[in-house]
N, C-alpha and C positions, 0 to 999 in steps of 0.2 A: 114636390115645393111648390105653394101655388102661384099664379099668374103674379099675382098683387108682391110676393115678395121676389120673383124673378124680376119682376120690374125696377123693385127698389134695387137689387144686386146688379145690373147693369149701369141704372144710374149712377150709386157710388161709385164702381168702376170711370162712368165715363168722369166724373168728375173729377178724381183722381189721376186720370190720364190727360185731362185740362191741366191740372195747377200744373203737370210734370212738364209738359209740353207747350204752354199759354206765352204767347209774348210778353214783353214789359207793355203793362198797361199806358205807357206813356209812346209807346208805338202809334201811328196812323193807321186807319183803313187802307186798304188799296184796292182801289174799284177799277175795272172789275178784276174778278180773282176766280181761280179754278179749283172747284171742292166738288170732289167726286163725279170729276170728268164733266160737270154743270160747273157754265158760266153762272157768276152774281156780279151784277151794276151796283148791289145795294146792300143792305146787313142782312143778316138770313137767321132764321128761326130752326135751319134744319139741323136737324140732330140734337137736338138740343132746346130748351123752353126760351129760354132768354136771347133776345136778339145780339150777332155776333160777326165780324169780319174779320179775314186774313189781313195780316200785316205783310203778307208778299204776294204777287202777283199770284203763284201756283201755292196752295195751302199744303205746306210739311210740317203742322204740328204748330205754328207762331200765330195768334190769331189774340184777339181781346175783344172787351163786353162795349156793347154799341151805347155810347150818348146819345143825344139827341143831335149835337153838336157833327157825330160820327157820319151822319147819313148824306149818300150825296143830295144836289141839288136838284130839282123838279127839272123836267127838261119839257117845254114848251115851241111848239105845237106839238103834241102825240096824239096816236092816233088809240081807240079804242073802240071796239063794234065795230070798225070800218068810218067811226066818226074820228075829227080833228075836234080835239079841243086845247085851249091857246088859254087856260088858265085852270086852278084847281075844280074839283069837282064831286060832286056826289053821285055820280051815275052809276048805278052798281053796287053802291054802298049799301052795305042791308041795314046798317043803324044810321046811316044817311050823316058819314064822317064824310069829310072832305078829304080829296089823296089827289095824287099823280103821278104818273110812271114817270121814271127813270130814265127812261129811254125813248128816244121819239116814236117806236111801235110798240104798245104795250100787245095788241094783239101776237105779234111776233117772240116778245122776249118774256113778258108776265115778269116783269120787273117795277117795281111799286112801292108807294110809300105814303103815311100820310101828312097833311101838309101841316106846315107849322102856321098857325094863325096869326103870333105873336112875334116880336122880335125874339132871338135865344142866341146864346153866346156871348163872344167876344170879350170885353172886358170890363164892362160899364154896367154888369147886372143886368141884361139883357134888355135896356131901355131902348126905346122907341128910335126908328130914324127921325133924324133933323134935318131936315131940307128946308134953303137952301144952304149949304155947309162950307166954308172954306178948307182944300184938301191941294195940296202943294202949291200953293199959290194962286187955283183957281177955282170958281164957282161951280160947287156939283151939285145937280137937283136929282139923281138915281144912285140906286144900287151899282157895288162897284167889282167887277171878277178878280179876286186874289189868284195869287201861283196854284194854290191848290184849287181851284174852279169853283172855288165858292163864293157867293153874291155877298156881299157887305155895306153896312153904310155908318155914316157917323152920327152919333149918338148929342154931339153939341154943335153950337152955331160955327164952331174952330177945330176940326180936327188936327190942322196943324198946332195948334197950341195946347188942346187939352189932348189930343191922341185918345178919344173913347170912341168905341163902336161897338156893333155888334152884327150877328150874321140876321140879314135880310128874313123877316117873314115869307112862308110861300103864298101867302095869297098876295102881297106886293106886287109878286113876279109873273108877268104877263108875256106871249109869245112876241121873244125882241130879236129871234132868226127865223130864218127860212124852215117850211116845213118840209113835209115829203116831197120829190123823196129822200132827201137829207136824213142821214142817219146820227143820231146826236145820243152820246159822243162816239168817236170813229177814232181809229188807233192809227196813226200815221207816223211811222219811224222811229216808233217806242213811246210814241207820245200821248193822250189822249187829247181831243180837241172836241167843245163842249159850242163851236160857234166855228162859222165858214170861216177858213183860213186865205192868205196869199202864199204860206209855204210851199215851198216847192215850185210857184209858178212863174214861168219864163217870162211871162208877160205882167205879172203883178196882179191876176186879178183875182178876185174870192173865190172859191171850191167847196165841194165837202163832199165826201166821202157816202155812197149811198150802203155801205154795209158797215160792220163795227170795223171789221180790219182790211183798211185798205191793203196795208202793206203783203194782204194774201189774194186779195179778192181784186185789185185795182181797178173798180167799179167807183164812179163818181160823175158827179155834173156840176156845173159855175152856180153861183148862189146868183 
């Protein structure tokens, strides 16, 4: 059997296995997830050409193909080649495409994604953000974090009335949280945090972990 035939056989075997073990594509990505002893903070092409993610914290055969809205948000600021970046960059991109890290330290984690330059997802056909807008009887002028840690925005002048929204373009987002030595996201009591928090603080002061797993490492600083 020649190498090309071996490759095709392996690919067909993988597709068949994937069909049998994949989760419902309506499941959501879980980040980070563990696959073959590696930790992934974003969709990956490991073992397959198309980007995918696990739908459980530890991959056990449940996964889904990644759509643009499945990718995690950019983390700003982030460290790349020892420099701090507070927005999407083309630095180091062979084709000059904008990209960002999905953790606060690319040099350590090597996890990234291409930046979306337009709004996407949501229920308004990816229309652009409209600011200011009315949301919960308040005037808002910036993207809002939802329960999935994604940043979204209204696409009409009155979100309360129209209910239309999109996920914010990555180039709209800049550094809104402290940088090094905070590590974003970090896990505290099995929950991911993408910003400083007062959870667990006796004095109600904002803090962050300096590694991904606070429950394991117990290293932190005040913000």
